[in-house]
All heavy atoms as a GROMACS GRO file, in nm:
protein
  459
    1MET      N    1   0.085  -0.114   0.002
    1MET     CA    2  -0.006  -0.001   0.004
    1MET      C    3   0.095   0.129   0.009
    1MET      O    4   0.184   0.134   0.078
    1MET     CB    5  -0.082  -0.001   0.130
    1MET     CG    6  -0.218   0.071   0.113
    1MET     SD    7  -0.306   0.079   0.270
    1MET     CE    8  -0.406  -0.063   0.269
    2ASN      N    9   0.067   0.219  -0.083
    2ASN     CA   10   0.164   0.334  -0.093
    2ASN      C   11   0.120   0.435   0.021
    2ASN      O   12   0.003   0.426   0.082
    2ASN     CB   13   0.145   0.394  -0.229
    2ASN     CG   14   0.018   0.463  -0.257
    2ASN    OD1   15  -0.061   0.492  -0.190
    2ASN    ND2   16   0.002   0.488  -0.384
    3LEU      N   17   0.204   0.527   0.045
    3LEU     CA   18   0.187   0.626   0.160
    3LEU      C   19   0.068   0.720   0.139
    3LEU      O   20   0.010   0.765   0.232
    3LEU     CB   21   0.322   0.693   0.188
    3LEU     CG   22   0.435   0.617   0.253
    3LEU    CD1   23   0.560   0.690   0.263
    3LEU    CD2   24   0.379   0.551   0.377
    4ALA      N   25   0.044   0.759   0.018
    4ALA     CA   26  -0.069   0.838  -0.004
    4ALA      C   27  -0.199   0.775   0.034
    4ALA      O   28  -0.294   0.842   0.093
    4ALA     CB   29  -0.070   0.876  -0.154
    5LEU      N   30  -0.229   0.645   0.007
    5LEU     CA   31  -0.336   0.573   0.036
    5LEU      C   32  -0.355   0.568   0.190
    5LEU      O   33  -0.451   0.576   0.246
    5LEU     CB   34  -0.345   0.447  -0.033
    5LEU     CG   35  -0.481   0.371  -0.001
    5LEU    CD1   36  -0.602   0.444  -0.062
    5LEU    CD2   37  -0.463   0.240  -0.091
    6VAL      N   38  -0.232   0.535   0.246
    6VAL     CA   39  -0.230   0.515   0.401
    6VAL      C   40  -0.270   0.650   0.465
    6VAL      O   41  -0.344   0.652   0.562
    6VAL     CB   42  -0.098   0.459   0.446
    6VAL    CG1   43  -0.085   0.475   0.589
    6VAL    CG2   44  -0.065   0.317   0.394
    7GLY      N   45  -0.218   0.756   0.407
    7GLY     CA   46  -0.242   0.894   0.468
    7GLY      C   47  -0.401   0.927   0.452
    7GLY      O   48  -0.458   0.989   0.546
    8LEU      N   49  -0.455   0.891   0.335
    8LEU     CA   50  -0.593   0.913   0.318
    8LEU      C   51  -0.676   0.828   0.410
    8LEU      O   52  -0.775   0.884   0.469
    8LEU     CB   53  -0.628   0.868   0.168
    8LEU     CG   54  -0.775   0.872   0.136
    8LEU    CD1   55  -0.828   1.029   0.131
    8LEU    CD2   56  -0.804   0.806  -0.003
    9VAL      N   57  -0.645   0.704   0.430
    9VAL     CA   58  -0.727   0.629   0.531
    9VAL      C   59  -0.711   0.672   0.667
    9VAL      O   60  -0.807   0.684   0.747
    9VAL     CB   61  -0.670   0.476   0.517
    9VAL    CG1   62  -0.742   0.383   0.621
    9VAL    CG2   63  -0.712   0.421   0.380
   10ALA      N   64  -0.586   0.717   0.703
   10ALA     CA   65  -0.569   0.768   0.831
   10ALA      C   66  -0.644   0.897   0.867
   10ALA      O   67  -0.699   0.920   0.961
   10ALA     CB   68  -0.428   0.784   0.868
   11GLY      N   69  -0.640   0.996   0.762
   11GLY     CA   70  -0.722   1.103   0.780
   11GLY      C   71  -0.863   1.090   0.778
   11GLY      O   72  -0.944   1.150   0.863
   12MET      N   73  -0.922   0.984   0.707
   12MET     CA   74  -1.057   0.964   0.718
   12MET      C   75  -1.095   0.902   0.862
   12MET      O   76  -1.198   0.933   0.911
   12MET     CB   77  -1.094   0.847   0.605
   12MET     CG   78  -1.098   0.915   0.472
   12MET     SD   79  -1.130   0.797   0.331
   12MET     CE   80  -1.285   0.741   0.381
   13ALA      N   81  -1.000   0.815   0.909
   13ALA     CA   82  -1.028   0.763   1.042
   13ALA      C   83  -1.026   0.865   1.149
   13ALA      O   84  -1.121   0.866   1.236
   13ALA     CB   85  -0.928   0.657   1.077
   14LEU      N   86  -0.941   0.971   1.146
   14LEU     CA   87  -0.936   1.063   1.225
   14LEU      C   88  -1.058   1.172   1.214
   14LEU      O   89  -1.116   1.196   1.324
   14LEU     CB   90  -0.815   1.157   1.216
   14LEU     CG   91  -0.679   1.087   1.263
   14LEU    CD1   92  -0.557   1.177   1.222
   14LEU    CD2   93  -0.676   1.073   1.415
   15GLY      N   94  -1.104   1.189   1.099
   15GLY     CA   95  -1.220   1.265   1.073
   15GLY      C   96  -1.345   1.209   1.131
   15GLY      O   97  -1.425   1.273   1.194
   16PHE      N   98  -1.365   1.081   1.107
   16PHE     CA   99  -1.488   1.011   1.162
   16PHE      C  100  -1.472   1.017   1.313
   16PHE      O  101  -1.576   1.026   1.373
   16PHE     CB  102  -1.494   0.867   1.106
   16PHE     CG  103  -1.552   0.856   0.968
   16PHE    CD1  104  -1.488   0.811   0.867
   16PHE    CD2  105  -1.693   0.905   0.958
   16PHE    CE1  106  -1.538   0.811   0.736
   16PHE    CE2  107  -1.751   0.893   0.830
   16PHE     CZ  108  -1.674   0.844   0.721
   17ALA      N  109  -1.364   0.984   1.372
   17ALA     CA  110  -1.340   0.978   1.515
   17ALA      C  111  -1.380   1.107   1.576
   17ALA      O  112  -1.447   1.124   1.670
   17ALA     CB  113  -1.211   0.932   1.546
   18GLY      N  114  -1.323   1.224   1.508
   18GLY     CA  115  -1.347   1.355   1.573
   18GLY      C  116  -1.502   1.393   1.559
   18GLY      O  117  -1.556   1.456   1.639
   19TYR      N  118  -1.560   1.356   1.435
   19TYR     CA  119  -1.704   1.388   1.418
   19TYR      C  120  -1.801   1.311   1.511
   19TYR      O  121  -1.897   1.367   1.564
   19TYR     CB  122  -1.747   1.368   1.271
   19TYR     CG  123  -1.876   1.402   1.240
   19TYR    CD1  124  -1.912   1.541   1.231
   19TYR    CD2  125  -1.976   1.309   1.222
   19TYR    CE1  126  -2.041   1.572   1.194
   19TYR    CE2  127  -2.110   1.345   1.199
   19TYR     CZ  128  -2.138   1.473   1.179
   19TYR     OH  129  -2.265   1.514   1.155
   20PHE      N  130  -1.784   1.171   1.520
   20PHE     CA  131  -1.868   1.099   1.593
   20PHE      C  132  -1.844   1.084   1.748
   20PHE      O  133  -1.918   1.065   1.818
   20PHE     CB  134  -1.886   0.953   1.531
   20PHE     CG  135  -1.949   0.951   1.395
   20PHE    CD1  136  -1.876   0.929   1.277
   20PHE    CD2  137  -2.076   0.989   1.385
   20PHE    CE1  138  -1.932   0.931   1.152
   20PHE    CE2  139  -2.140   0.994   1.261
   20PHE     CZ  140  -2.081   0.950   1.154
   21GLY      N  141  -1.702   1.086   1.774
   21GLY     CA  142  -1.666   1.058   1.923
   21GLY      C  143  -1.610   1.170   1.989
   21GLY      O  144  -1.587   1.165   2.100
   22GLY      N  145  -1.584   1.299   1.926
   22GLY     CA  146  -1.547   1.412   1.988
   22GLY      C  147  -1.386   1.413   1.981
   22GLY      O  148  -1.320   1.332   1.926
   23PHE      N  149  -1.344   1.515   2.060
   23PHE     CA  150  -1.193   1.541   2.060
   23PHE      C  151  -1.125   1.425   2.121
   23PHE      O  152  -1.002   1.388   2.086
   23PHE     CB  153  -1.165   1.672   2.128
   23PHE     CG  154  -1.022   1.721   2.113
   23PHE    CD1  155  -0.973   1.757   1.999
   23PHE    CD2  156  -0.933   1.716   2.226
   23PHE    CE1  157  -0.853   1.800   1.980
   23PHE    CE2  158  -0.814   1.777   2.210
   23PHE     CZ  159  -0.763   1.806   2.095
   24ALA      N  160  -1.169   1.357   2.220
   24ALA     CA  161  -1.091   1.260   2.293
   24ALA      C  162  -1.075   1.143   2.209
   24ALA      O  163  -0.967   1.077   2.203
   24ALA     CB  164  -1.165   1.224   2.425
   25ALA      N  165  -1.186   1.106   2.128
   25ALA     CA  166  -1.159   0.999   2.034
   25ALA      C  167  -1.071   1.027   1.922
   25ALA      O  168  -0.997   0.942   1.874
   25ALA     CB  169  -1.297   0.966   1.974
   26PHE      N  170  -1.066   1.158   1.877
   26PHE     CA  171  -0.971   1.201   1.774
   26PHE      C  172  -0.819   1.175   1.834
   26PHE      O  173  -0.745   1.128   1.757
   26PHE     CB  174  -0.990   1.354   1.755
   26PHE     CG  175  -0.885   1.411   1.661
   26PHE    CD1  176  -0.895   1.396   1.514
   26PHE    CD2  177  -0.783   1.490   1.717
   26PHE    CE1  178  -0.800   1.458   1.446
   26PHE    CE2  179  -0.689   1.538   1.636
   26PHE     CZ  180  -0.706   1.525   1.496
   27LEU      N  181  -0.803   1.210   1.952
   27LEU     CA  182  -0.666   1.202   2.017
   27LEU      C  183  -0.633   1.066   2.030
   27LEU      O  184  -0.518   1.019   2.011
   27LEU     CB  185  -0.653   1.274   2.148
   27LEU     CG  186  -0.663   1.424   2.139
   27LEU    CD1  187  -0.660   1.487   2.284
   27LEU    CD2  188  -0.547   1.483   2.064
   28LEU      N  189  -0.730   0.970   2.076
   28LEU     CA  190  -0.706   0.831   2.089
   28LEU      C  191  -0.665   0.765   1.954
   28LEU      O  192  -0.574   0.695   1.955
   28LEU     CB  193  -0.822   0.764   2.153
   28LEU     CG  194  -0.817   0.604   2.175
   28LEU    CD1  195  -0.704   0.570   2.274
   28LEU    CD2  196  -0.940   0.550   2.193
   29VAL      N  197  -0.735   0.798   1.842
   29VAL     CA  198  -0.713   0.744   1.708
   29VAL      C  199  -0.570   0.794   1.677
   29VAL      O  200  -0.496   0.719   1.614
   29VAL     CB  201  -0.821   0.776   1.615
   29VAL    CG1  202  -0.784   0.743   1.478
   29VAL    CG2  203  -0.953   0.699   1.654
   30ALA      N  204  -0.542   0.923   1.698
   30ALA     CA  205  -0.415   0.970   1.656
   30ALA      C  206  -0.301   0.909   1.725
   30ALA      O  207  -0.196   0.867   1.670
   30ALA     CB  208  -0.416   1.120   1.668
   31ALA      N  209  -0.313   0.888   1.855
   31ALA     CA  210  -0.208   0.825   1.936
   31ALA      C  211  -0.184   0.684   1.891
   31ALA      O  212  -0.076   0.621   1.880
   31ALA     CB  213  -0.238   0.832   2.082
   32LEU      N  214  -0.292   0.603   1.868
   32LEU     CA  215  -0.294   0.456   1.830
   32LEU      C  216  -0.222   0.446   1.686
   32LEU      O  217  -0.153   0.352   1.655
   32LEU     CB  218  -0.426   0.395   1.832
   32LEU     CG  219  -0.482   0.376   1.969
   32LEU    CD1  220  -0.613   0.318   1.962
   32LEU    CD2  221  -0.398   0.282   2.053
   33GLY      N  222  -0.267   0.540   1.599
   33GLY     CA  223  -0.201   0.552   1.478
   33GLY      C  224  -0.052   0.574   1.477
   33GLY      O  225   0.021   0.509   1.410
   34ALA      N  226  -0.012   0.656   1.567
   34ALA     CA  227   0.134   0.687   1.586
   34ALA      C  228   0.201   0.562   1.633
   34ALA      O  229   0.320   0.525   1.585
   34ALA     CB  230   0.157   0.808   1.671
   35VAL      N  231   0.146   0.500   1.720
   35VAL     CA  232   0.214   0.382   1.788
   35VAL      C  233   0.213   0.269   1.684
   35VAL      O  234   0.318   0.199   1.658
   35VAL     CB  235   0.132   0.330   1.916
   35VAL    CG1  236   0.173   0.186   1.951
   35VAL    CG2  237   0.148   0.430   2.017
   36GLY      N  238   0.099   0.255   1.606
   36GLY     CA  239   0.106   0.144   1.498
   36GLY      C  240   0.204   0.178   1.386
   36GLY      O  241   0.268   0.099   1.331
   37PHE      N  242   0.224   0.316   1.358
   37PHE     CA  243   0.326   0.353   1.254
   37PHE      C  244   0.472   0.310   1.295
   37PHE      O  245   0.546   0.249   1.229
   37PHE     CB  246   0.321   0.495   1.226
   37PHE     CG  247   0.433   0.551   1.138
   37PHE    CD1  248   0.420   0.542   0.996
   37PHE    CD2  249   0.540   0.620   1.187
   37PHE    CE1  250   0.511   0.573   0.915
   37PHE    CE2  251   0.630   0.664   1.106
   37PHE     CZ  252   0.621   0.651   0.971
   38VAL      N  253   0.504   0.338   1.428
   38VAL     CA  254   0.635   0.303   1.481
   38VAL      C  255   0.648   0.154   1.482
   38VAL      O  256   0.759   0.108   1.446
   38VAL     CB  257   0.652   0.374   1.614
   38VAL    CG1  258   0.786   0.326   1.684
   38VAL    CG2  259   0.659   0.526   1.599
   39VAL      N  260   0.559   0.075   1.536
   39VAL     CA  261   0.566  -0.069   1.541
   39VAL      C  262   0.579  -0.122   1.404
   39VAL      O  263   0.661  -0.219   1.379
   39VAL     CB  264   0.458  -0.128   1.612
   39VAL    CG1  265   0.441  -0.271   1.604
   39VAL    CG2  266   0.445  -0.080   1.757
   40GLY      N  267   0.507  -0.065   1.307
   40GLY     CA  268   0.514  -0.125   1.170
   40GLY      C  269   0.658  -0.104   1.102
   40GLY      O  270   0.715  -0.190   1.042
   41ARG      N  271   0.711   0.008   1.130
   41ARG     CA  272   0.840   0.042   1.083
   41ARG      C  273   0.950  -0.039   1.147
   41ARG      O  274   1.041  -0.090   1.108
   41ARG     CB  275   0.879   0.185   1.120
   41ARG     CG  276   0.811   0.284   1.028
   41ARG     CD  277   0.860   0.273   0.884
   41ARG     NE  278   0.788   0.374   0.802
   41ARG     CZ  279   0.818   0.382   0.670
   41ARG    NH1  280   0.922   0.323   0.619
   41ARG    NH2  281   0.761   0.484   0.605
   42LEU      N  282   0.932  -0.074   1.285
   42LEU     CA  283   1.016  -0.162   1.350
   42LEU      C  284   1.012  -0.312   1.287
   42LEU      O  285   1.121  -0.360   1.270
   42LEU     CB  286   0.985  -0.176   1.509
   42LEU     CG  287   1.035  -0.049   1.588
   42LEU    CD1  288   0.973  -0.057   1.720
   42LEU    CD2  289   1.188  -0.036   1.596
   43LEU      N  290   0.892  -0.352   1.270
   43LEU     CA  291   0.877  -0.492   1.211
   43LEU      C  292   0.929  -0.500   1.076
   43LEU      O  293   0.973  -0.608   1.035
   43LEU     CB  294   0.727  -0.531   1.228
   43LEU     CG  295   0.673  -0.544   1.353
   43LEU    CD1  296   0.523  -0.591   1.352
   43LEU    CD2  297   0.758  -0.666   1.429
   44GLU      N  298   0.918  -0.397   0.994
   44GLU     CA  299   0.980  -0.399   0.856
   44GLU      C  300   1.123  -0.378   0.847
   44GLU      O  301   1.184  -0.404   0.746
   44GLU     CB  302   0.909  -0.289   0.777
   44GLU     CG  303   0.761  -0.305   0.738
   44GLU     CD  304   0.700  -0.192   0.658
   44GLU    OE1  305   0.771  -0.096   0.636
   44GLU    OE2  306   0.591  -0.217   0.615
   45GLY      N  307   1.184  -0.335   0.955
   45GLY     CA  308   1.327  -0.323   0.969
   45GLY      C  309   1.386  -0.196   0.916
   45GLY      O  310   1.491  -0.170   0.905
   46ASP      N  311   1.278  -0.093   0.893
   46ASP     CA  312   1.315   0.040   0.852
   46ASP      C  313   1.370   0.126   0.968
   46ASP      O  314   1.426   0.235   0.949
   46ASP     CB  315   1.196   0.112   0.788
   46ASP     CG  316   1.153   0.046   0.654
   46ASP    OD1  317   1.247  -0.031   0.602
   46ASP    OD2  318   1.042   0.059   0.610
   47LEU      N  319   1.327   0.097   1.092
   47LEU     CA  320   1.371   0.165   1.210
   47LEU      C  321   1.430   0.077   1.312
   47LEU      O  322   1.396  -0.042   1.324
   47LEU     CB  323   1.234   0.232   1.276
   47LEU     CG  324   1.250   0.328   1.378
   47LEU    CD1  325   1.325   0.447   1.318
   47LEU    CD2  326   1.119   0.367   1.423
   48ASP      N  327   1.536   0.116   1.373
   48ASP     CA  328   1.610   0.039   1.471
   48ASP      C  329   1.570   0.088   1.610
   48ASP      O  330   1.536   0.213   1.631
   48ASP     CB  331   1.765   0.046   1.446
   48ASP     CG  332   1.840  -0.042   1.524
   48ASP    OD1  333   1.789  -0.139   1.582
   48ASP    OD2  334   1.968  -0.023   1.556
   49LEU      N  335   1.584   0.008   1.710
   49LEU     CA  336   1.550   0.058   1.841
   49LEU      C  337   1.647   0.158   1.899
   49LEU      O  338   1.611   0.248   1.972
   49LEU     CB  339   1.552  -0.062   1.955
   49LEU     CG  340   1.435  -0.159   1.928
   49LEU    CD1  341   1.455  -0.268   2.030
   49LEU    CD2  342   1.300  -0.099   1.954
   50GLY      N  343   1.762   0.168   1.850
   50GLY     CA  344   1.864   0.268   1.878
   50GLY      C  345   1.818   0.404   1.827
   50GLY      O  346   1.851   0.503   1.896
   51ASP      N  347   1.750   0.407   1.721
   51ASP     CA  348   1.700   0.524   1.658
   51ASP      C  349   1.590   0.585   1.741
   51ASP      O  350   1.578   0.713   1.758
   51ASP     CB  351   1.643   0.498   1.519
   51ASP     CG  352   1.755   0.467   1.407
   51ASP    OD1  353   1.865   0.484   1.442
   51ASP    OD2  354   1.711   0.404   1.328
   52LEU      N  355   1.517   0.503   1.809
   52LEU     CA  356   1.413   0.547   1.895
   52LEU      C  357   1.468   0.616   2.026
   52LEU      O  358   1.420   0.713   2.067
   52LEU     CB  359   1.302   0.436   1.937
   52LEU     CG  360   1.221   0.378   1.832
   52LEU    CD1  361   1.143   0.270   1.893
   52LEU    CD2  362   1.131   0.494   1.788
   53GLY      N  363   1.585   0.552   2.067
   53GLY     CA  364   1.650   0.607   2.199
   53GLY      C  365   1.696   0.751   2.160
   53GLY      O  366   1.694   0.839   2.242
   54ASP      N  367   1.738   0.750   2.033
   54ASP     CA  368   1.792   0.896   1.997
   54ASP      C  369   1.679   1.009   1.987
   54ASP      O  370   1.710   1.114   2.032
   54ASP     CB  371   1.858   0.895   1.861
   54ASP     CG  372   1.999   0.823   1.852
   54ASP    OD1  373   2.050   0.802   1.971
   54ASP    OD2  374   2.037   0.779   1.759
   55LEU      N  375   1.574   0.962   1.953
   55LEU     CA  376   1.453   1.057   1.952
   55LEU      C  377   1.414   1.096   2.091
   55LEU      O  378   1.365   1.211   2.106
   55LEU     CB  379   1.336   0.986   1.874
   55LEU     CG  380   1.352   0.967   1.729
   55LEU    CD1  381   1.226   0.887   1.681
   55LEU    CD2  382   1.367   1.101   1.661
   56LEU      N  383   1.424   1.017   2.189
   56LEU     CA  384   1.377   1.038   2.322
   56LEU      C  385   1.476   1.122   2.402
   56LEU      O  386   1.437   1.173   2.508
   56LEU     CB  387   1.336   0.907   2.394
   56LEU     CG  388   1.230   0.838   2.316
   56LEU    CD1  389   1.200   0.707   2.403
   56LEU    CD2  390   1.098   0.911   2.317
   57ARG      N  391   1.608   1.118   2.373
   57ARG     CA  392   1.705   1.190   2.452
   57ARG      C  393   1.705   1.334   2.417
   57ARG      O  394   1.666   1.378   2.308
   57ARG     CB  395   1.849   1.137   2.408
   57ARG     CG  396   1.876   0.998   2.480
   57ARG     CD  397   2.027   0.966   2.459
   57ARG     NE  398   2.034   0.816   2.461
   57ARG     CZ  399   2.050   0.747   2.361
   57ARG    NH1  400   2.081   0.801   2.244
   57ARG    NH2  401   2.065   0.618   2.378
   58SER      N  402   1.751   1.413   2.513
   58SER     CA  403   1.762   1.554   2.492
   58SER      C  404   1.880   1.586   2.404
   58SER      O  405   1.973   1.502   2.388
   58SER     CB  406   1.776   1.626   2.622
   58SER     OG  407   1.896   1.609   2.682
   59ARG      N  408   1.888   1.698   2.340
   59ARG     CA  409   1.990   1.735   2.241
   59ARG      C  410   2.125   1.735   2.318
   59ARG      O  411   2.232   1.701   2.254
   59ARG     CB  412   1.969   1.878   2.191
   59ARG     CG  413   1.856   1.861   2.096
   59ARG     CD  414   1.837   1.998   2.018
   59ARG     NE  415   1.715   1.990   1.933
   59ARG     CZ  416   1.693   2.091   1.848
   59ARG    NH1  417   1.769   2.202   1.850
   59ARG    NH2  418   1.591   2.078   1.782
   60ASP      N  419   2.133   1.769   2.440
   60ASP     CA  420   2.272   1.774   2.508
   60ASP      C  421   2.332   1.653   2.534
   60ASP      O  422   2.446   1.618   2.529
   60ASP     CB  423   2.245   1.842   2.650
   60ASP     CG  424   2.202   1.997   2.640
   60ASP    OD1  425   2.236   2.046   2.534
   60ASP    OD2  426   2.145   2.051   2.727
   61ARG      N  427   2.243   1.537   2.550
   61ARG     CA  428   2.286   1.411   2.577
   61ARG      C  429   2.318   1.322   2.454
   61ARG      O  430   2.382   1.217   2.456
   61ARG     CB  431   2.189   1.325   2.657
   61ARG     CG  432   2.161   1.402   2.794
   61ARG     CD  433   2.065   1.329   2.876
   61ARG     NE  434   2.132   1.193   2.912
   61ARG     CZ  435   2.055   1.097   2.976
   61ARG    NH1  436   1.933   1.100   3.004
   61ARG    NH2  437   2.109   0.977   2.994
   62ARG      N  438   2.289   1.368   2.329
   62ARG     CA  439   2.312   1.306   2.212
   62ARG      C  440   2.451   1.306   2.165
   62ARG      O  441   2.511   1.229   2.093
   62ARG     CB  442   2.238   1.366   2.093
   62ARG     CG  443   2.079   1.331   2.104
   62ARG     CD  444   2.007   1.376   1.999
   62ARG     NE  445   1.870   1.382   2.022
   62ARG     CZ  446   1.772   1.435   1.947
   62ARG    NH1  447   1.810   1.496   1.842
   62ARG    NH2  448   1.635   1.421   1.984
   63ARG      N  449   2.535   1.399   2.209
   63ARG     CA  450   2.673   1.423   2.176
   63ARG      C  451   2.769   1.315   2.251
   63ARG      O  452   2.749   1.270   2.338
   63ARG     CB  453   2.720   1.555   2.192
   63ARG     CG  454   2.646   1.660   2.109
   63ARG     CD  455   2.699   1.788   2.138
   63ARG     NE  456   2.590   1.886   2.104
   63ARG     CZ  457   2.592   2.005   2.150
   63ARG    NH1  458   2.672   2.062   2.237
   63ARG    NH2  459   2.485   2.094   2.111
   0.00000   0.00000   0.00000
């Protein structure tokens, strides 16, 4: 599935969640989508666990 179609589906899911469930449902769907994106990248091998550690560290500790 290409990224444009994935983005379209994610946008539609967020729109429906926001319309029918309110802002809390919108945030829940967005958070679950972000977690699913990271887990999918990890399983495909596009992202390494060391890369995630770099994202979570402050800039001063990266050097």
